[in-house]
VEXPA-872953 format. One record per residue (C-alpha): residue in one letter; x, y, z. Coordinates in Angstrom, 2 decimals. Layout:
<atoms>
<atom type="A" c1="X" c2="Y" c3="Z"/>
...
</atoms>
This chain:
<atoms>
<atom type="M" c1="-5.40" c2="1.50" c3="-19.84"/>
<atom type="K" c1="-2.62" c2="-0.09" c3="-21.54"/>
<atom type="A" c1="-0.47" c2="3.11" c3="-21.01"/>
<atom type="L" c1="-0.85" c2="2.68" c3="-16.99"/>
<atom type="L" c1="0.21" c2="-1.09" c3="-16.95"/>
<atom type="I" c1="3.42" c2="-0.04" c3="-19.17"/>
<atom type="L" c1="4.02" c2="2.75" c3="-16.37"/>
<atom type="L" c1="3.01" c2="0.31" c3="-13.43"/>
<atom type="G" c1="5.38" c2="-2.73" c3="-15.41"/>
<atom type="L" c1="8.29" c2="0.08" c3="-15.40"/>
<atom type="G" c1="8.01" c2="1.02" c3="-11.97"/>
<atom type="F" c1="7.78" c2="-2.77" c3="-10.59"/>
<atom type="I" c1="11.37" c2="-3.47" c3="-13.01"/>
<atom type="I" c1="13.01" c2="-0.31" c3="-11.83"/>
<atom type="S" c1="12.13" c2="-1.23" c3="-8.12"/>
<atom type="F" c1="13.09" c2="-4.93" c3="-8.14"/>
<atom type="G" c1="15.95" c2="-4.49" c3="-10.25"/>
<atom type="S" c1="17.38" c2="-2.33" c3="-7.49"/>
<atom type="C" c1="16.17" c2="-4.03" c3="-4.43"/>
<atom type="S" c1="19.54" c2="-4.39" c3="-2.75"/>
<atom type="K" c1="20.57" c2="-1.23" c3="-0.56"/>
<atom type="G" c1="23.70" c2="-3.20" c3="0.75"/>
<atom type="S" c1="27.19" c2="-2.01" c3="0.85"/>
<atom type="T" c1="27.46" c2="-3.10" c3="-3.06"/>
<atom type="T" c1="25.33" c2="-0.06" c3="-4.19"/>
<atom type="P" c1="27.41" c2="3.00" c3="-5.00"/>
<atom type="S" c1="27.13" c2="5.85" c3="-2.82"/>
<atom type="Y" c1="25.77" c2="7.71" c3="-6.26"/>
<atom type="L" c1="24.56" c2="6.43" c3="-9.05"/>
<atom type="M" c1="22.76" c2="8.12" c3="-12.16"/>
<atom type="I" c1="22.54" c2="6.00" c3="-15.09"/>
<atom type="A" c1="23.78" c2="7.71" c3="-18.15"/>
<atom type="D" c1="21.03" c2="9.07" c3="-20.80"/>
<atom type="T" c1="18.71" c2="7.65" c3="-18.64"/>
<atom type="G" c1="17.79" c2="10.12" c3="-16.04"/>
<atom type="L" c1="17.89" c2="7.76" c3="-13.46"/>
<atom type="Y" c1="18.46" c2="8.47" c3="-9.98"/>
<atom type="Y" c1="18.49" c2="6.38" c3="-6.98"/>
<atom type="V" c1="18.10" c2="8.43" c3="-3.59"/>
<atom type="K" c1="20.06" c2="6.94" c3="-0.57"/>
<atom type="T" c1="19.04" c2="9.39" c3="2.36"/>
<atom type="G" c1="15.64" c2="11.12" c3="2.79"/>
<atom type="T" c1="11.87" c2="10.40" c3="3.20"/>
<atom type="V" c1="8.57" c2="10.22" c3="1.25"/>
<atom type="T" c1="5.40" c2="10.33" c3="3.22"/>
<atom type="V" c1="1.99" c2="9.26" c3="1.82"/>
<atom type="V" c1="-1.03" c2="9.82" c3="3.39"/>
<atom type="R" c1="-3.92" c2="7.39" c3="2.22"/>
<atom type="P" c1="-7.45" c2="7.46" c3="3.21"/>
<atom type="D" c1="-6.72" c2="4.29" c3="4.73"/>
<atom type="S" c1="-3.35" c2="5.17" c3="6.38"/>
<atom type="T" c1="0.15" c2="6.81" c3="6.37"/>
<atom type="Y" c1="2.96" c2="5.25" c3="4.72"/>
<atom type="T" c1="6.32" c2="6.18" c3="4.87"/>
<atom type="Y" c1="9.43" c2="5.42" c3="2.51"/>
<atom type="D" c1="12.68" c2="5.88" c3="3.87"/>
<atom type="A" c1="15.42" c2="6.23" c3="1.32"/>
<atom type="S" c1="18.07" c2="4.64" c3="3.51"/>
<atom type="K" c1="16.00" c2="1.12" c3="3.43"/>
<atom type="D" c1="13.82" c2="1.38" c3="0.77"/>
<atom type="N" c1="13.96" c2="1.72" c3="-3.03"/>
<atom type="V" c1="13.47" c2="5.57" c3="-3.94"/>
<atom type="T" c1="14.19" c2="6.80" c3="-7.21"/>
<atom type="I" c1="13.48" c2="10.37" c3="-9.18"/>
<atom type="Y" c1="13.53" c2="9.87" c3="-12.69"/>
<atom type="H" c1="14.04" c2="12.87" c3="-15.44"/>
<atom type="N" c1="14.61" c2="11.86" c3="-19.20"/>
<atom type="S" c1="14.24" c2="15.14" c3="-21.42"/>
<atom type="K" c1="14.46" c2="12.72" c3="-24.39"/>
<atom type="N" c1="10.79" c2="11.40" c3="-23.63"/>
<atom type="S" c1="8.16" c2="13.03" c3="-25.67"/>
<atom type="P" c1="6.42" c2="14.68" c3="-23.60"/>
<atom type="D" c1="9.04" c2="15.65" c3="-21.02"/>
<atom type="Q" c1="8.32" c2="14.15" c3="-17.67"/>
<atom type="W" c1="9.56" c2="13.37" c3="-14.31"/>
<atom type="D" c1="8.42" c2="11.06" c3="-11.36"/>
<atom type="I" c1="9.36" c2="9.78" c3="-7.92"/>
<atom type="F" c1="9.07" c2="5.96" c3="-7.48"/>
<atom type="C" c1="8.99" c2="4.40" c3="-4.29"/>
<atom type="Y" c1="8.93" c2="0.44" c3="-3.46"/>
<atom type="N" c1="9.19" c2="-1.63" c3="0.33"/>
<atom type="V" c1="7.60" c2="-4.82" c3="0.86"/>
<atom type="K" c1="5.58" c2="-3.51" c3="3.83"/>
<atom type="N" c1="4.28" c2="-0.41" c3="1.90"/>
<atom type="G" c1="4.00" c2="-1.50" c3="-1.67"/>
<atom type="S" c1="4.74" c2="0.93" c3="-4.26"/>
<atom type="F" c1="4.00" c2="4.53" c3="-4.79"/>
<atom type="Q" c1="4.12" c2="6.81" c3="-7.91"/>
<atom type="I" c1="3.58" c2="10.31" c3="-8.88"/>
<atom type="N" c1="4.23" c2="11.44" c3="-12.31"/>
<atom type="A" c1="4.33" c2="15.23" c3="-13.89"/>
<atom type="I" c1="4.66" c2="16.27" c3="-17.53"/>
<atom type="G" c1="7.68" c2="19.01" c3="-17.98"/>
<atom type="A" c1="11.12" c2="19.31" c3="-16.77"/>
<atom type="P" c1="11.34" c2="19.29" c3="-12.86"/>
<atom type="A" c1="11.26" c2="23.33" c3="-11.69"/>
<atom type="I" c1="10.22" c2="24.99" c3="-8.65"/>
<atom type="G" c1="7.11" c2="25.58" c3="-8.03"/>
<atom type="N" c1="3.63" c2="24.06" c3="-8.81"/>
<atom type="D" c1="2.97" c2="21.47" c3="-11.61"/>
<atom type="I" c1="0.37" c2="19.16" c3="-12.55"/>
<atom type="L" c1="0.61" c2="15.40" c3="-11.95"/>
<atom type="S" c1="-0.49" c2="13.42" c3="-15.20"/>
<atom type="Y" c1="-0.29" c2="10.09" c3="-13.02"/>
<atom type="S" c1="-0.11" c2="8.46" c3="-9.54"/>
<atom type="Y" c1="-0.75" c2="5.27" c3="-8.05"/>
<atom type="S" c1="-0.27" c2="3.60" c3="-4.91"/>
<atom type="Y" c1="-0.45" c2="-0.03" c3="-4.80"/>
<atom type="S" c1="0.11" c2="-1.13" c3="-1.18"/>
<atom type="M" c1="-1.64" c2="-4.28" c3="0.43"/>
<atom type="A" c1="-4.00" c2="-4.44" c3="-2.22"/>
<atom type="A" c1="-4.63" c2="-8.08" c3="-1.97"/>
<atom type="K" c1="-5.33" c2="-7.75" c3="1.87"/>
<atom type="L" c1="-7.22" c2="-4.80" c3="1.27"/>
<atom type="G" c1="-8.94" c2="-5.81" c3="-1.89"/>
<atom type="Y" c1="-8.27" c2="-2.44" c3="-3.73"/>
<atom type="Y" c1="-5.42" c2="0.07" c3="-4.63"/>
<atom type="Y" c1="-5.63" c2="3.60" c3="-5.36"/>
<atom type="N" c1="-4.73" c2="4.98" c3="-9.01"/>
<atom type="S" c1="-5.43" c2="8.22" c3="-10.82"/>
<atom type="Y" c1="-8.69" c2="7.94" c3="-13.00"/>
<atom type="S" c1="-7.57" c2="10.85" c3="-15.14"/>
<atom type="S" c1="-4.55" c2="12.25" c3="-16.92"/>
<atom type="T" c1="-5.98" c2="15.77" c3="-17.14"/>
<atom type="N" c1="-6.77" c2="15.78" c3="-13.16"/>
<atom type="A" c1="-4.83" c2="13.58" c3="-11.49"/>
<atom type="G" c1="-3.38" c2="16.58" c3="-9.08"/>
<atom type="T" c1="-0.53" c2="18.85" c3="-8.29"/>
<atom type="V" c1="3.01" c2="18.47" c3="-7.25"/>
<atom type="T" c1="5.17" c2="21.50" c3="-5.58"/>
<atom type="L" c1="8.98" c2="21.52" c3="-5.61"/>
<atom type="N" c1="10.43" c2="23.47" c3="-3.36"/>
<atom type="T" c1="14.01" c2="22.50" c3="-4.11"/>
<atom type="Y" c1="15.24" c2="20.53" c3="-6.76"/>
<atom type="N" c1="18.74" c2="19.22" c3="-7.42"/>
<atom type="S" c1="20.49" c2="21.78" c3="-5.10"/>
<atom type="N" c1="22.53" c2="22.76" c3="-1.71"/>
<atom type="G" c1="22.27" c2="18.89" c3="-1.18"/>
<atom type="I" c1="18.72" c2="18.24" c3="-1.83"/>
<atom type="A" c1="17.54" c2="15.90" c3="-4.74"/>
<atom type="A" c1="13.75" c2="17.05" c3="-4.43"/>
<atom type="S" c1="11.67" c2="18.50" c3="-1.40"/>
<atom type="G" c1="8.14" c2="19.34" c3="-1.78"/>
<atom type="S" c1="4.52" c2="18.01" c3="-1.47"/>
<atom type="F" c1="1.80" c2="16.79" c3="-3.59"/>
<atom type="T" c1="-1.96" c2="16.15" c3="-3.93"/>
<atom type="S" c1="-3.35" c2="13.50" c3="-5.96"/>
<atom type="N" c1="-6.87" c2="12.70" c3="-6.87"/>
<atom type="V" c1="-7.27" c2="8.82" c3="-7.19"/>
<atom type="G" c1="-10.12" c2="6.32" c3="-7.24"/>
<atom type="K" c1="-9.84" c2="2.44" c3="-5.97"/>
<atom type="Y" c1="-9.14" c2="-0.07" c3="-8.11"/>
<atom type="S" c1="-9.23" c2="-3.67" c3="-8.02"/>
<atom type="P" c1="-6.15" c2="-5.50" c3="-7.85"/>
<atom type="T" c1="-7.62" c2="-8.62" c3="-9.66"/>
<atom type="N" c1="-8.98" c2="-7.00" c3="-12.96"/>
<atom type="S" c1="-7.75" c2="-3.26" c3="-12.59"/>
<atom type="A" c1="-11.53" c2="-2.15" c3="-12.71"/>
<atom type="R" c1="-12.76" c2="0.80" c3="-10.95"/>
<atom type="I" c1="-14.39" c2="0.00" c3="-7.92"/>
<atom type="G" c1="-17.27" c2="2.61" c3="-7.78"/>
<atom type="T" c1="-17.23" c2="6.20" c3="-8.56"/>
<atom type="T" c1="-15.86" c2="7.87" c3="-5.02"/>
<atom type="S" c1="-13.01" c2="9.92" c3="-5.71"/>
<atom type="Y" c1="-10.19" c2="9.94" c3="-2.97"/>
<atom type="I" c1="-7.42" c2="12.21" c3="-2.27"/>
<atom type="I" c1="-3.78" c2="11.20" c3="-1.36"/>
<atom type="T" c1="-1.46" c2="13.68" c3="0.02"/>
<atom type="G" c1="2.22" c2="13.70" c3="1.26"/>
<atom type="S" c1="5.68" c2="15.04" c3="0.91"/>
<atom type="F" c1="9.17" c2="14.32" c3="-0.06"/>
<atom type="D" c1="12.39" c2="15.26" c3="1.26"/>
<atom type="L" c1="15.22" c2="13.49" c3="-0.82"/>
<atom type="K" c1="18.95" c2="14.22" c3="-0.33"/>
<atom type="L" c1="21.57" c2="14.38" c3="-2.80"/>
<atom type="N" c1="23.80" c2="11.32" c3="-2.84"/>
<atom type="P" c1="27.58" c2="12.07" c3="-1.98"/>
<atom type="K" c1="29.59" c2="11.97" c3="-5.20"/>
</atoms>
């Protein structure tokens, strides 16, 4: 559970630290030696049991993170906006075309209003992600995902019931011009 809270904290720090999408943001930004890439064009669509959420990289904060210095090697897509809250998927290994296993996912939107948020309940059965394109031909990443989650309380992070839910979605994120 501590690892989950650390990942949530990292995601919030990244998103809140980069909330401005104004003209002062460079058209291309790769932070040296971190693997963090701020995407400025494209969408991530998340279909949850309660609703469908869309993150538009031209208005919202969308990042792709891959750091081969991590042990184990891993990559993720993180999205945030005020209306939809945050969403993240994380996969073990370097990004590669094809299917990969998710080690983590969460969707934290309107948790206070709904009384719950979705979070993966198992690091061995968190779901799958399919990369169709990665860092090629003007595409930062495109593909789809299926995530196995449970409902969790926003007040104490305890799982609510034992029912499992599926979150599906897709992403089509463009490379920023240099």
